C-alpha positions as CSV (number, residue, x, y, z in Angstrom):
1,M,-9.1,13.6,16.2
2,K,-6.8,16.7,16.3
3,I,-6.3,18.3,13.0
4,S,-2.9,19.9,13.3
5,K,-2.9,22.1,10.3
6,K,-5.5,24.7,9.2
7,I,-6.6,24.2,5.6
8,S,-5.4,27.3,3.7
9,I,-5.2,28.4,0.1
10,K,-2.4,30.6,-1.3
11,K,-3.3,33.3,-3.8
12,E,-0.7,32.2,-6.3
13,A,-2.5,28.8,-6.6
14,I,-5.7,30.4,-8.0
15,S,-5.1,29.6,-11.7
16,R,-4.1,26.0,-10.9
17,R,-7.1,25.7,-8.5
18,D,-9.4,27.1,-11.2
19,F,-8.3,24.3,-13.4
20,I,-8.8,21.7,-10.7
21,A,-12.4,22.9,-10.0
22,K,-13.2,22.4,-13.7
23,S,-11.3,19.2,-14.4
24,S,-10.6,17.5,-11.1
25,V,-6.8,17.6,-11.7
26,A,-7.0,14.2,-13.4
27,A,-4.6,15.7,-15.9
28,A,-1.8,15.0,-13.6
29,A,-2.2,11.2,-13.8
30,F,-4.1,11.1,-17.0
31,M,-6.8,8.8,-15.6
32,I,-10.6,9.3,-15.9
33,V,-11.9,10.7,-12.6
34,P,-15.5,9.7,-11.7
35,R,-17.9,12.5,-12.5
36,H,-19.2,12.5,-8.9
37,V,-16.1,14.3,-7.7
38,L,-17.3,17.4,-9.6
39,G,-21.0,16.9,-9.2
40,K,-23.5,17.7,-6.5
41,G,-21.8,18.4,-3.2
42,Y,-18.3,19.0,-4.6
43,T,-15.8,20.7,-2.2
44,A,-15.6,24.5,-2.7
45,P,-12.1,25.8,-3.7
46,S,-11.7,27.6,-0.4
47,D,-11.8,24.2,1.3
48,K,-9.2,22.5,-0.8
49,L,-6.1,20.9,0.8
50,N,-2.6,21.8,-0.3
51,I,-0.9,18.5,-1.1
52,A,2.7,17.7,-1.8
53,V,3.6,14.6,-3.9
54,I,6.7,12.6,-3.0
55,G,7.4,10.3,-5.9
56,V,5.6,11.4,-9.1
57,G,6.2,8.5,-11.5
58,G,4.2,5.3,-11.7
59,K,1.9,5.1,-8.7
60,G,2.7,8.8,-8.1
61,Q,0.7,9.7,-11.1
62,S,-2.3,7.7,-10.0
63,D,-2.0,9.1,-6.5
64,I,-2.1,12.6,-8.0
65,A,-5.3,11.5,-9.8
66,G,-6.7,10.1,-6.6
67,V,-6.4,13.5,-4.8
68,A,-7.8,15.2,-7.9
69,T,-10.1,17.5,-6.0
70,E,-7.3,19.2,-4.1
71,N,-4.4,21.6,-4.8
72,I,-1.0,20.1,-5.9
73,V,1.5,22.6,-4.4
74,A,4.8,20.7,-4.6
75,L,6.3,17.8,-6.6
76,C,9.3,15.8,-5.4
77,D,11.2,13.1,-7.3
78,V,14.8,12.1,-7.6
79,D,14.5,11.3,-11.3
80,D,14.0,14.2,-13.8
81,V,12.7,11.8,-16.4
82,K,9.7,10.9,-14.2
83,M,9.2,14.5,-13.3
84,F,9.2,15.8,-16.9
85,D,7.0,12.9,-18.1
86,T,4.4,13.6,-15.5
87,I,4.3,17.3,-16.3
88,K,4.4,16.7,-20.0
89,R,1.5,14.3,-19.8
90,A,-0.5,16.8,-17.7
91,G,0.0,19.4,-20.4
92,E,-1.2,17.0,-23.1
93,W,-4.3,16.1,-21.1
94,A,-5.0,19.8,-20.5
95,E,-4.7,20.6,-24.2
96,E,-7.2,17.8,-25.0
97,Q,-9.6,19.3,-22.6
98,G,-9.3,22.8,-24.1
99,M,-7.5,24.2,-21.1
100,S,-5.0,27.0,-21.6
101,E,-2.7,26.1,-18.8
102,N,-0.8,23.0,-17.7
103,P,-1.9,22.4,-14.1
104,L,1.6,21.2,-13.0
105,A,3.8,23.6,-15.0
106,K,4.3,26.1,-12.3
107,V,4.3,23.8,-9.3
108,P,7.6,23.9,-7.4
109,R,9.8,20.9,-7.9
110,Y,12.3,19.2,-5.6
111,K,14.6,16.2,-5.5
112,D,14.9,16.1,-1.7
113,F,11.6,15.8,0.2
114,R,13.3,17.2,3.3
115,E,14.1,20.4,1.5
116,M,10.6,20.6,0.3
117,L,9.0,20.1,3.7
118,D,11.4,22.6,5.3
119,K,10.9,25.3,2.6
120,Q,7.2,25.1,1.9
121,K,5.0,25.9,4.8
122,D,1.8,25.9,2.8
123,I,1.7,22.1,2.7
124,D,-1.3,20.4,4.5
125,A,-0.7,16.8,3.5
126,V,1.6,14.6,1.5
127,T,1.4,11.5,-0.7
128,V,4.3,9.1,-0.7
129,S,4.7,7.0,-3.8
130,T,8.4,5.9,-3.7
131,P,10.1,2.5,-3.6
132,D,9.4,0.7,-0.3
133,H,12.7,1.5,1.4
134,F,11.9,5.2,1.3
135,H,8.3,5.1,2.6
136,A,9.0,5.3,6.4
137,V,11.6,8.1,6.3
138,A,9.5,10.3,4.0
139,A,6.3,9.7,5.9
140,I,7.6,10.0,9.4
141,T,9.3,13.3,8.5
142,A,6.1,14.6,7.1
143,V,3.8,13.6,10.0
144,K,6.3,14.9,12.6
145,Q,5.8,18.3,11.0
146,G,2.0,18.0,11.3
147,N,1.2,16.9,7.8
148,H,-1.5,14.4,7.0
149,A,-0.1,11.4,5.0
150,F,-1.1,9.0,2.4
151,V,1.5,6.2,1.8
152,Q,1.5,3.6,-0.9
153,K,1.5,0.0,0.1
154,P,3.3,-1.7,1.8
155,L,3.3,1.0,4.5
156,T,7.0,0.4,5.3
157,H,10.0,-1.7,4.3
158,S,10.3,-3.3,7.8
159,V,8.3,-4.3,10.8
160,D,10.2,-1.9,13.1
161,E,9.5,1.0,10.7
162,A,5.7,0.2,10.7
163,R,5.5,0.3,14.4
164,K,7.4,3.6,14.7
165,L,5.5,5.3,11.9
166,S,2.2,4.3,13.4
167,A,3.3,5.7,16.8
168,A,4.5,9.0,15.2
169,A,1.3,9.5,13.4
170,K,-0.8,8.9,16.5
171,K,1.4,11.3,18.5
172,A,1.1,14.0,15.8
173,G,-2.7,13.6,15.5
174,V,-2.7,13.6,11.7
175,V,-5.0,11.8,9.4
176,T,-3.5,8.8,7.6
177,Q,-4.1,6.2,4.9
178,M,-2.3,3.4,3.2
179,G,-2.8,3.0,-0.5
180,N,-4.3,-0.5,-0.6
181,Q,-7.4,0.3,-2.8
182,G,-9.2,-2.9,-2.2
183,H,-9.7,-1.8,1.4
184,A,-12.1,0.8,0.0
185,G,-13.8,-1.6,-2.4
186,E,-17.2,-3.2,-2.4
187,G,-15.8,-6.8,-2.2
188,I,-14.3,-6.5,1.3
189,R,-17.6,-5.0,2.6
190,L,-19.7,-7.7,1.1
191,I,-17.5,-10.5,2.5
192,S,-17.6,-8.8,6.0
193,E,-21.4,-8.7,5.8
194,W,-21.7,-12.3,4.6
195,L,-19.4,-13.6,7.3
196,E,-21.2,-11.6,10.0
197,D,-24.4,-13.2,8.6
198,G,-23.0,-16.7,9.1
199,A,-23.0,-17.5,5.4
200,I,-20.3,-20.1,5.7
201,G,-20.1,-20.5,9.5
202,D,-16.9,-20.1,11.5
203,V,-13.8,-19.7,9.3
204,R,-10.8,-21.7,10.4
205,E,-8.6,-21.6,7.4
206,V,-7.8,-19.1,4.6
207,H,-5.7,-19.5,1.4
208,C,-4.2,-16.4,-0.3
209,W,-2.3,-16.4,-3.6
210,T,-0.9,-14.0,-6.1
211,N,0.6,-14.2,-9.7
212,R,3.6,-12.2,-8.5
213,P,6.5,-11.9,-9.0
214,I,6.0,-10.7,-12.5
215,W,9.5,-9.3,-12.5
216,E,12.8,-11.0,-12.6
217,T,14.0,-12.0,-9.1
218,G,16.2,-14.5,-7.3
219,M,19.3,-12.9,-8.9
220,N,22.8,-12.2,-7.5
221,R,24.0,-8.6,-7.2
222,P,25.3,-7.3,-10.6
223,S,29.0,-6.8,-10.8
224,A,29.0,-4.2,-13.6
225,I,29.1,-0.5,-12.5
226,P,27.6,1.6,-15.4
227,S,27.3,5.4,-15.3
228,V,24.5,7.0,-13.5
229,P,22.0,8.7,-15.8
230,P,22.5,12.4,-15.6
231,T,18.8,12.9,-14.8
232,L,18.9,10.7,-11.7
233,D,20.2,11.7,-8.2
234,W,21.4,8.2,-7.3
235,N,22.6,9.1,-3.8
236,Q,19.1,10.5,-3.0
237,W,17.4,7.4,-4.6
238,I,19.4,5.1,-2.3
239,G,18.4,7.2,0.7
240,P,18.5,5.3,4.0
241,A,19.4,1.9,2.4
242,P,23.0,0.6,2.4
243,Y,24.9,2.3,-0.4
244,R,25.7,0.4,-3.6
245,P,26.7,1.6,-7.1
246,Y,23.9,2.4,-9.6
247,H,22.7,-0.3,-12.0
248,P,19.6,-0.4,-14.2
249,D,18.6,-3.7,-12.5
250,Y,17.6,-1.6,-9.5
251,A,16.1,1.6,-10.9
252,P,13.8,2.8,-12.2
253,W,11.6,-0.4,-12.4
254,S,13.2,-3.5,-10.8
255,W,13.8,-2.4,-7.2
256,R,10.9,-4.5,-5.9
257,A,13.0,-7.7,-6.3
258,W,15.9,-6.5,-4.2
259,C,15.9,-7.0,-0.4
260,D,17.5,-3.7,0.3
261,F,14.8,-1.7,-1.6
262,G,11.7,-3.8,-2.0
263,T,9.6,-6.4,-0.1
264,G,9.0,-8.9,-2.9
265,A,5.8,-10.5,-3.9
266,L,4.4,-10.5,-0.4
267,G,5.0,-6.8,0.1
268,D,3.7,-5.9,-3.3
269,M,0.4,-7.8,-3.2
270,G,0.0,-8.8,0.4
271,A,-1.5,-5.4,1.3
272,H,-4.2,-6.0,-1.3
273,I,-4.8,-9.7,-0.9
274,F,-3.9,-10.4,2.7
275,D,-5.9,-7.3,3.7
276,I,-9.2,-9.0,2.8
277,P,-9.1,-11.8,5.5
278,Y,-7.2,-9.6,7.9
279,Q,-10.0,-7.1,8.0
280,T,-13.1,-9.3,7.6
281,L,-11.9,-11.9,10.2
282,K,-10.8,-9.2,12.6
283,M,-7.2,-10.5,12.7
284,D,-4.5,-8.8,14.8
285,H,-1.1,-10.2,15.7
286,P,-0.3,-13.8,14.6
287,T,1.2,-16.2,17.1
288,S,3.5,-17.9,14.6
289,V,4.9,-17.8,11.1
290,F,6.8,-20.4,9.0
291,A,8.0,-20.2,5.4
292,S,9.4,-22.4,2.6
293,S,10.8,-21.0,-0.6
294,S,12.8,-21.5,-3.7
295,R,16.5,-20.7,-3.4
296,F,17.2,-17.5,-1.4
297,N,20.5,-15.8,-1.8
298,G,20.0,-12.9,0.7
299,E,20.2,-10.3,-2.2
300,S,16.9,-10.6,-4.0
301,W,13.7,-12.2,-2.9
302,P,13.0,-15.8,-4.0
303,V,11.1,-16.8,-7.2
304,A,8.4,-18.6,-5.2
305,S,7.4,-19.0,-1.6
306,T,4.7,-20.4,0.7
307,I,4.2,-18.8,4.1
308,Y,2.1,-20.2,7.0
309,Y,0.6,-18.0,9.7
310,E,-1.4,-18.9,12.8
311,F,-3.8,-16.5,14.4
312,P,-5.3,-17.0,17.8
313,K,-9.0,-16.9,18.9
314,R,-10.5,-13.4,18.6
315,G,-13.5,-13.0,20.9
316,K,-16.0,-15.5,19.6
317,L,-14.1,-16.1,16.4
318,P,-12.0,-19.4,16.4
319,P,-8.2,-19.6,15.7
320,V,-7.4,-19.3,12.0
321,K,-4.6,-20.7,9.8
322,L,-3.7,-18.5,6.8
323,T,-1.4,-19.7,4.0
324,W,0.2,-17.4,1.4
325,F,1.3,-18.7,-2.0
326,D,3.3,-16.8,-4.6
327,G,5.6,-17.4,-7.6
328,G,3.1,-19.6,-9.5
329,I,2.4,-21.9,-6.5
330,M,-1.3,-22.4,-6.1
331,P,-3.3,-23.8,-3.2
332,P,-5.0,-27.1,-3.6
333,R,-8.3,-27.0,-5.4
334,P,-11.0,-27.3,-2.7
335,E,-13.4,-30.2,-2.8
336,G,-16.7,-29.0,-4.2
337,I,-15.4,-26.3,-6.6
338,E,-16.7,-26.8,-10.2
339,P,-14.3,-28.6,-12.6
340,G,-12.5,-26.1,-14.8
341,R,-13.5,-23.1,-12.7
342,R,-10.7,-20.6,-12.3
343,M,-9.6,-19.9,-8.8
344,G,-9.3,-16.1,-8.2
345,D,-9.1,-13.7,-11.1
346,G,-5.7,-14.2,-12.6
347,D,-4.0,-11.6,-10.4
348,G,-4.6,-13.6,-7.3
349,G,-7.3,-14.6,-4.9
350,I,-8.6,-15.6,-1.5
351,M,-10.5,-18.7,-0.4
352,F,-12.2,-18.7,3.0
353,Y,-13.0,-22.2,4.4
354,G,-15.9,-22.1,6.9
355,D,-17.7,-24.8,8.8
356,K,-20.6,-24.5,6.5
357,G,-19.1,-23.5,3.1
358,M,-16.6,-21.5,1.2
359,I,-16.2,-17.9,-0.1
360,M,-13.8,-17.1,-3.0
361,C,-12.8,-13.8,-4.4
362,G,-10.2,-12.3,-6.6
363,C,-7.4,-9.9,-5.9
364,Y,-8.5,-6.7,-4.0
365,G,-11.5,-8.7,-2.9
366,R,-13.1,-8.5,-6.3
367,Q,-16.2,-10.5,-7.2
368,P,-16.8,-12.5,-4.0
369,R,-18.9,-15.6,-4.4
370,L,-20.0,-18.5,-2.3
371,V,-18.5,-21.7,-3.7
372,P,-19.9,-23.7,-5.4
373,E,-22.1,-21.4,-7.5
374,T,-25.2,-23.3,-6.4
375,S,-24.5,-22.1,-2.9
376,M,-24.2,-18.5,-4.1
377,K,-27.6,-18.8,-5.9
378,A,-29.3,-20.3,-2.9
379,Y,-27.9,-17.7,-0.5
380,K,-30.2,-14.9,0.6
381,R,-27.9,-11.9,1.0
382,P,-28.2,-9.8,4.1
383,P,-28.8,-6.0,4.0
384,K,-25.7,-3.8,3.3
385,T,-25.0,-2.5,6.7
386,L,-21.4,-1.2,6.3
387,K,-20.6,2.3,5.1
388,R,-19.4,2.4,1.5
389,S,-16.2,4.3,0.5
390,P,-15.7,6.9,-2.2
391,G,-12.3,5.4,-2.9
392,I,-9.1,5.0,-0.9
393,H,-7.8,8.5,-1.8
394,Q,-11.1,10.5,-1.5
395,E,-11.8,8.7,1.8
396,W,-8.6,10.1,3.2
397,V,-9.2,13.6,1.8
398,Q,-12.7,13.7,3.3
399,A,-11.4,12.3,6.6
400,I,-9.0,15.2,6.9
401,K,-11.8,17.7,6.3
402,D,-14.1,15.9,8.7
403,G,-11.5,15.4,11.4
404,T,-11.9,11.6,11.3
405,D,-9.5,9.0,9.9
406,G,-9.2,6.7,7.0
407,T,-10.2,3.0,7.3
408,S,-6.7,1.9,6.3
409,N,-5.1,4.4,8.6
410,F,-1.6,3.8,9.9
411,E,-2.7,2.1,13.1
412,Y,-4.4,-0.6,11.0
413,A,-2.0,-0.5,8.2
414,A,1.0,-0.9,10.5
415,K,-0.4,-4.1,11.9
416,L,-1.3,-5.5,8.5
417,T,2.1,-4.5,7.1
418,S,4.0,-5.9,10.1
419,T,2.1,-9.2,9.8
420,M,2.9,-9.5,6.1
421,L,6.5,-8.7,6.5
422,L,7.0,-11.3,9.2
423,G,6.7,-13.7,6.3
424,N,9.8,-12.2,4.7
425,V,11.7,-12.7,8.0
426,A,10.5,-16.3,7.9
427,I,11.9,-16.7,4.4
428,R,15.3,-15.6,5.7
429,M,15.0,-18.2,8.5
430,A,13.5,-21.0,6.2
431,P,16.7,-23.1,6.1
432,R,16.4,-23.6,9.9
433,S,13.0,-25.2,9.4
434,T,11.8,-23.5,12.5
435,K,8.3,-22.2,13.2
436,L,8.9,-18.6,14.5
437,E,6.8,-17.8,17.6
438,W,5.7,-14.1,17.6
439,D,4.8,-11.9,20.5
440,G,2.9,-9.1,18.8
441,Q,2.6,-6.9,21.9
442,E,6.4,-6.9,22.5
443,G,7.2,-6.9,18.8
444,K,9.7,-9.8,18.8
445,F,10.2,-13.4,18.1
446,T,10.4,-15.4,21.3
447,N,12.2,-18.6,20.1
448,M,14.9,-17.3,17.7
449,D,16.9,-14.1,18.5
450,E,18.5,-14.2,15.1
451,A,15.2,-13.6,13.4
452,N,14.7,-10.4,15.5
453,E,17.7,-8.9,13.7
454,Y,15.6,-8.6,10.5
455,L,12.7,-6.7,12.0
456,G,14.5,-3.5,11.2
457,R,17.9,-2.3,10.0
458,K,20.5,0.4,10.6
459,Y,20.2,3.4,8.3
460,R,22.9,4.9,6.2
461,D,24.7,7.9,7.8
462,G,22.6,11.1,7.4
463,W,19.2,9.2,7.6
464,S,17.0,8.5,10.5
465,L,13.5,8.2,11.7
């Protein structure tokens, strides 16, 4: 793996770096960072990466915490409120720890990531924690300049963007990772080891479900045109999406419901839930997808949907049917599960149906168990053969330093994201009651040209990949 940028440390970052070495920069996101990041074997300051953060609110704060061992050298957000809140909370945390300096107070701030990347040549890597519609343009700009990239899930807003971002990252030779933390968890590794051990035989069907959406959705576009808050650069927030007037129904919190900005329940949680069977069953491109949903108006994603995927044989593994449920729709309770036992963990879950039994887990692959519990108690677990991860962020940081790659790198994440987002295209085509046939190598539907129109979209003037 080519590492395109030499890790360097600027003299002006010493006081901030000093703080990081003592406190792991958790101040920035105000989360408790595991002690191991500072203990035996911690990275020396001279080896730290210079990381720029694109999108500092919400997941941006937790992403800053995730790269707590490194130098934060630039902050970018279109909303001053989020910027000031993050810096303020960093100062409060620093004060609680008896530190004399706010670790983010002197970090350069930007509203346009393009200006940041053009101006600051000390950047080694970026995190992207923006609404979905901004992921691809920010990430692809960064990787084309040789920056390593960590992008929150879903990787992109469209299938076309995912394919192009993966190709750009491969060409640039940078180290990449998508922020689906369950991929770095214990559950996905246990399930992989159990399936490899033949715990439930060949798996031919999988059910995935989520409690999302937990936001209002299924709405028509608001007609009111309120004033844009003075702290928000609305034009920059819209970015590559089709322009529309500001409304608080879009920003800062409800963008996920709207087709122009978010990818709905499937985009929000699919990268966590869908990821578990996709990885453990060695899935690649599906051959077909079909959807049914509540009313869809083309503006905001439906309240509830069910999406059906078919995957072909993979080596010795048989074909698999995977069904996705959201909006309160649950899969049928399988025969053999104990009466009254909760399916999943409240946030969602996965059920693997094998020839010899079942495995159930919660969202992110949490707490996997053979079902019923008597099967779990009788099962002799195999040795743990797969390498364990230090966490989705630290795995990426270490991969950069080792010249390897993250396990949820863009090549993998693009295929996962593309597969998920085919479901959103199927929702758009649901009134036709047609199973969409998919050619993954060519990247197109073979039986409905109209569906191919939704694999990407034209960007607003001034924006491109």
